[in-house]
N, C-alpha and C positions, 0 to 999 in steps of 0.2 A: 543503343538506346536503353542503356543501363546507365549510359552518364541522365539522359534525359529519368529519369525512372526517381535515381538517385537526389536531382537537383533539386524533382518536384518534391518529392517528399520529403527531406531537410526544408522545402520552404511553406510548404505547410503545416509541418506542424511547429516554427517557430513565431510563422506568422500569428500564431493561436494563441488566446490571453493566458490558458493556462502556467504556458512555458516559466512566466515571470512566477506564479506558483508553484509549480517544481524547483526553479531553484533560489527560491526563497527558503522551501522546507530543506533542498539538499546543504545551503550554506547554516542555517539550523546548526541538523546534526554535523558538523564537520564540526563548528563550535562546541554542539554540549558531547560528541564523542571524545574529541582531544580536551576535555576539561577529564571527561570518566577513561581514560583512557590516563592521563597525567596521578591521579589519585591513585591508580594502581604502583606508579613507580615513584609518589609525594616520598620516600626518607631516603632515596638516593640521587640525590641531587643531580635530578633530570630537570635541565629547562624543560617547560608547559608545551612552547611550540619546536621539543626536537626532534629529528630524521628520526629516532625507533617510534615519537607514539606516530609520526605520521605514518611508518611504515606498516606498524599495529593498521590504524584504519585504513590504511589502503587496503589491508587482505581479508580482515572481513565484510569492508564495504558497507556494512548497516544496512537496519532491515530494510527503512525505510529506503535508500536508494534500487534494495534487491526486489521491492514492490514497484516503484517507481519503471522497470527493467521492464519486471512482467507487464507493468497494465500497458504500457508505451508496444513493448514489442507481435504485443498479437495481432492487436486492428492494423497494423501495417502489410498485413496477407490478410490476416482472415476479412477485413469490409468489406470487401465484394459480394462472399457470402454472407456478413451480418444483412446490408443494404440491399439484397437482392438485384445488385447491380452483374453481378460474373456470369448474366446466362446471355448476357448484348456484350463486356466490353473482351468477353475470354472470344467469339467468337471476331472478334476483328484479327488484320493482320499484325497479331502481335507471337513471337517468338518465343513457348513459355519456358524452356530453360534462360534464356537472358532476362528474362521476366522475372523470375524466381531467383539468380543470381542480385539482378538493381532492389528488389522489395530485402534481400538479406542485407546486403552495403547498405540500405539508406536504416535500418531499424539498428543493427550495429553502428554505422557513423550518428544517427538519434543518441544512443542510448550511451558513447562518446561526450559525446559535445555535453549533454545533459549532464551528465557527473564531472563536468567539470566543474559546478558548483558545490561536488562537497568538497574540491579542494581549494575554489574561493575561502569558504568558512573555516578551511586550516588556516589560510594564511589572515583571516580576520581576529583572529581569533588575539593576538598582542592588540588590538584595536574595542574591544567588543567589554570592557571590565571585568574580568572577569579573575585576573591574578592580578598580582603585587608584578610593576616596572622588573623588580631585579630578578626574572621569572623567567626573561622570553631574551633574542637572542636576535639574529639576524638571521630572515627566516631561510633556513634552507632550499630553496626554490628549487636547485640541482635534483637532490633526494625524494626528493618532491616529486618531480617528472619520473624519474628516475620507477619510485615504489608506482606509479600512475600507468606506467607503459609494462611495465612487467610485470605486475601484480596487481592492479585495478582490471586496465585493458582486457589481462585473458578472464577475469572473472564473467567477466563483463559479452567477450564471444561465448565462454559456456551457456550462459541464462539464453541468451540468444542465440544461439544452438539446439537448444529446448526446447525453448517455446515454439519454434520453426517446427522441428523433429514429432514434435507430439500435433500441431495444428496436421502438416501433411499426413499422417500415420492415422490419427482418430478427428478430424474434420471436426473436431468442439475448440473452444475457447476453455470448458473449464480443463480439461487437457494438459493446456500450457502451461495454466495455473498451477493443478495439482504437478507437474514435474518438477518446475521451480522449490514450491512447498516440498517436497522430498528432497531436492538437490540442501535446501534451505535446514529440514531435518536431520540431516548426516552429519553438515556442518555444525551444528549446533550438540549432535550427543558423541563426535569424534570429540571437540573441544572440552566440552565438561569432561570427559572420561580424559582425555590426558592435565585434567586440572586436577585431576579430585584422584587417577594413582599411575599417572607419571605420564610422561614423552614416550612411546615404540617406535620403530621405525616404521609399521602400519598405519600408527594414524596420520606421521609425516606423510609417506605418501601419500592415502588413500581420502585425505578429506578434502574437499572436494576445491576450495578459496587457498588453498596452501595457508592457514592460517598460523598454524602449529607449527608446521615447520619454521614458519619466519618467527613465531614467538618463541619459538628452542633457542634457534640461531642470534638470535637480541641475546639471549641468557648468557653468552657467552662471550659476550662484547663491556669494552672499558667504559665507564661513566661520560670519558670523553669522547669515546665513537657511537657510544647510545646516542649522542648530544648532536657529535655535527656530521658523524660519520658516514657513507655506502653502508648499507646493509651486503654481509659477504652471501653471494649464496654456496650453502653449501652444500651439499652433494644429493642431500635428501629432498629439498626445499629444489633444487636445479630439476631434479628429477619427480617434485610432485609438478612444477610447471608442465613438464613435456609429458607427461602424460595426461593431465587434462587437456593441454590443450591440444594434442590429441585425438585425445578423442569428443572437443569440439569438434574438432574439423570429419571427422568421422560420421558426427554427427547430420552435418552439416551435408557433408558427399549422398549418404542415405538420403534424408530429405529431396536435395534432390534429384539422383534417380529413380524416386519416388513420384516426385508432383510430375501431375502434368492438369490440364488442364479441364479433360472429361472428368478424370479420379475423384479430380480436389471436388467437382459441383457434382458428384455423382453424393447422395443419401440414399439409407436405407427403406427403404417401402413398408410401412407394417399390414399386409393384407384383414383389412377387414371388407367384414361381408356386406355388401352393397341392399341400401334401403331398395327394394320395389316397392310401388306404388300399386294399390287398387284404383284404376282409375272409374269402376262405377261408384265404390263408395265415399269414393273421393268425393267427386258430384254431388251423390244423393246430400251428406254432409255439409256440404257449401252451399248444396240449395234455398235454403231457409232466405229469406232477405236482410241485406243489410240496417243494420239499425245505427243510428247515429248517435253516440248518446252524447251526451250535453257536459261540461268539461266545467270546473266551476274551480277559477288560479284566487288562491288565499293568500295575500301581504300579510305575516300576521309578524305576530315574534316569536311562538308558538310553532309557526312551520318552517322558520328561519332556524332555530332551534334544530329541528329533526331535520333541513337537511345539512347542520353543518358535523351532526354527527355522521350524518353516509356516504358528507364530503371526506369526513377526519379517515373513515372507512376508507375510501379507495383511495387518500394520496399517500396510507400508511402500504397499503398494497405496493403501487406504484413505485417505494423505496425497495422493499424487500424483493419485491421477487425476479426483480434479475440477479443473473448470476454473479457480479461484480461483487452486489453487495452479499449473497452467501461467503464469495471466496474471501471479501474483506476480513467479515463476521469469523471463517473459519480458521483462518492465521494469524487472527487477535486472540481463539481461545486455547486457541495451541503455543502459542505463546507463553500464556496464562498458566497454561500448563507442567508445560516446562519450565519456569519459572519455578511457580510449585513445589514443582518434586523433586528439581537438581539442581535448582540458581538459589536458591536463599538459604542456602552451608552459609556462615560465616568464614573467612578465608583464613582468620583471628583465630576463632574457639574450634571450630567442626562446625560437624553438622547442627543445627538445631532443633528444636522439638519443634512440630508443625502446627502452629500454633497460628489462631485468627489474624491477629496481629502479623504477623508475614506473611501468610493470606492476603491478605487485604495491598499489601505493599504497590502489588500488581497498577495498582492505580494511578501514582508516584510512577513507575519506572513509563508509563508509558499515556499518563492520562494527559500529557502534550499532543501524540501524538492520536487520540482517539478526539480530541476536544477541535483537532483539525478537523478532518473529518469530518463530524457533525458538523461544523462549519461551512463547513464545503458544499457538502448536503444541504442545509438548510435554504443558502445562498443559492443554490442550482435551483431549489423547490419552488423558491419565493418567484423567480424570474419561467420559472418555467412555461405559460404562458407566452411571455419573448422570447422565450428560444425558439419554440415550435412554433411563431408565428398567431398564434390563436386567440392570441389578447385582443382583435376585434369585434373576436364571437364572445369569447369571455362577458368582456364587459358590457355587451346589451344583454345580458340575461338578465334576467328580473332577484338576482340573489345578489343583497347586498353584500358592498367592498368587505364587509367585518367577517362575513360569515366564510368565506373566501382563505380568506389570512389568517383566521382562525382555524381552522380545519387545518392547513399544512401544520402549524404550530403545533396543533397537536398529536399532528404525524411526528414529526419529528420532536415531538417529547418522549414518542411510544418507541418511536427507535435508541433514543438514547438510554431508554429504559431494559430496552433489549440486551443491551451492550450491560447494563449494569448487573444485569440481571445473570446475563453469560460468568462476567467474574462470579459472580456467589456462587452458582453454581461448582465453576472449578475450582474453586477455593473450600468448599467441600467435599467435592470428590476428589482431592491432592490429599485433602487431609483422614481423609476414612481408607486410598491406599497406601499412607505410611500410618495406619492406625492410632490415628488421633481420634477419632472422634467424640471421647469422652472432652475433649480439647476446642470442638467446636461452641463458639459464641455466637449467636443468630443477631443480637442484640450487635453488637460489633462490628459483625456486617451488615446490617440497617445502616447503622451511625455510618462508616464510612465508603458503603459504595450506593445506598443512596441518600447522604444527605448534600452537606455543604463543604464537607472535607473531601473535596476531589472525587464525590461520587457524580449520582447522578442528578441535582442542586444543581449542582456548580452545573453540568452541562448543559442543562436546562437554559443558567442567565447565559450562559456563552452565547445560547442557542439565541435566544433569546436579545441578545447586542447585537446579529448578524441584520435579524428582524428589523428590529431600530436604526440599523445604517441604511439599511434597503431603503427606506423607507423616504430615507432622509435624502440619497442619495440617486434612489432612484434610476441606480445602473449595476448591472454586473462582474462587471473588473474590480471597480473600486469597491464596491461590498467587499468581496473580498479580499484586496489588498490591506483596506482599511481593518475590517475587524482582524485577519489573524495578525497582523500588525500591532493593533491593539494588545493584543494574548502576548504575543511576542514581547512586546514593551514591559506589558506584563510583569512577566517573569522575571527578564532582566532586571526591571526594576526593585523588586526582591530579592534578586539573587545575590545583587552591590547593595544590601540592606538596607534602601532609600525607601523603604517601602512601610 
C-alpha cells in the first residue's frame, strides 16, 4: 500500500505541466545564488563553481526552494480536505497509518526530486555566461552530492515534517505555511546575528538549516580546500545535523501517532442559533400574486463598461481571497521588512543610514521572483475558464471577449499594485523603526516602486506580455514557458552586457 501511494503521488506530480516551471525556477536560483555566493568571496581566489560555494548554497537552500517545498508538501496530505473527498475516501478499507506514511514519503520524495533542479542550476553555471572561463574548473560533483545528502535533504526532511505536523494538529493549510515561515525567520535572524555579532556555539547548534555552522567551517579551510575539498564536519556542524534530524523524526512520530481519518476530518462546529420561520406570516407575505417583470437587455458600450468594472472587481477578489495569495504576500512583506531592518548594512563600511534609496532596493533583489509570480498568476487567470471547463458557457454569454479579457488584465494590474504598495509601506515602516522619519522621500518611493525602474509599471509590462503570448498561442503551458523564458533571456542578456 505504501509503495502504491508513493508511486501514484510521484507520477501525479511529475505528469503535471507545473513541474517544468518549478525546475526552471530552481535552475535559475542555482545560477543566481552561485553568483551571489561567489561575489562574497570574490577577493579570495575562489572559483565560481568551487565546492565551498556549493556547500553554502545547499545549506541555505534558497527562499524559492523553501517556498516550493511548503507549497508542494501541504496538498499531498490535505487535498482530501480541500476537495471534500475525504468523507468517502477515508471510508475505504485503508490502513490509516500506512496511508500517512505513504503520503509523507511521497511528499519528501517529491521535494527531494524537485530540489535536483537546484543542483542542475549550479552545474550549469559555467555555461550560463555570467563568468570568465578562468573562473571555472571541473565541477565538484562528488562534493555537490555530499552536500545534497548531508545538508539539503535533512533540511527538506525538517520542512516536510513541520508541515505534516502542523496539518495533523491544526487541520489548516495556513498552519503548515506558518510553521515554515517561523523556521525561516529563525534561520534569517540567527544568520544575520552571526554575521553582525560573530558566531557562537549556540547559533551553530540552534540555527535550523546548519548554514551558520557550514559558514564557520568554511572559514577555516584553505583556498585549495574551498575549491576542491570536501567539507569537514566539525563537532558543532555534526551536532547541528543530528539535533535537527532528530527533531524532524520526533515531529513525524508525533504526527504519525496523532493522525486518524476520523480526527483529521473532524472540524470545530460553530454553535449558531437556528432560524425559525413563522409559517403563518410566511404564507401571508407570499399570498400576493407573482408578477412577471419585463426584462430589457441592452447591448451598448456603456453597459459593457459597467460589466467591465464589475467583472474586474470579481476577478481581483478571486485572486486575493485564497489563503495561498495571503501567505505569499505575507512572506514577501516579511522578507522586505527583514531586509530593510537587518540586511541593508554594507559588509565593508558598516551600518548605513535608513535612506529611501536603500529601502527600495528590495524591488531589485527579489523583483525577478515577484515578476514570475505575477506572470504565472496572469497566465492562470487568462486561461481560467478553460482550466475549469467553463469556457463553453462563458463564450456563449452576451459579453464581448474584450470585456472579459480586459477585466482580468485590470485585476492583475491591481494585484501588482498591491505588491508595490506593500513594498512602499514596509519601507516607510522600516525607516520609522530605525529613526529615519526625516529621510522618507515619497517622490523616490513613487519613482522606484511605481515607475518603470523595476516597479509597478514594469510588472504591468510583464503581465501585458503574458496576455499577448496567451492570445497568440492559446495554450497555457506554452504561455508560461515562453513568457518566463523571455524574462530570463532578457535578464541574462543584460547581465552579459548584450543589451
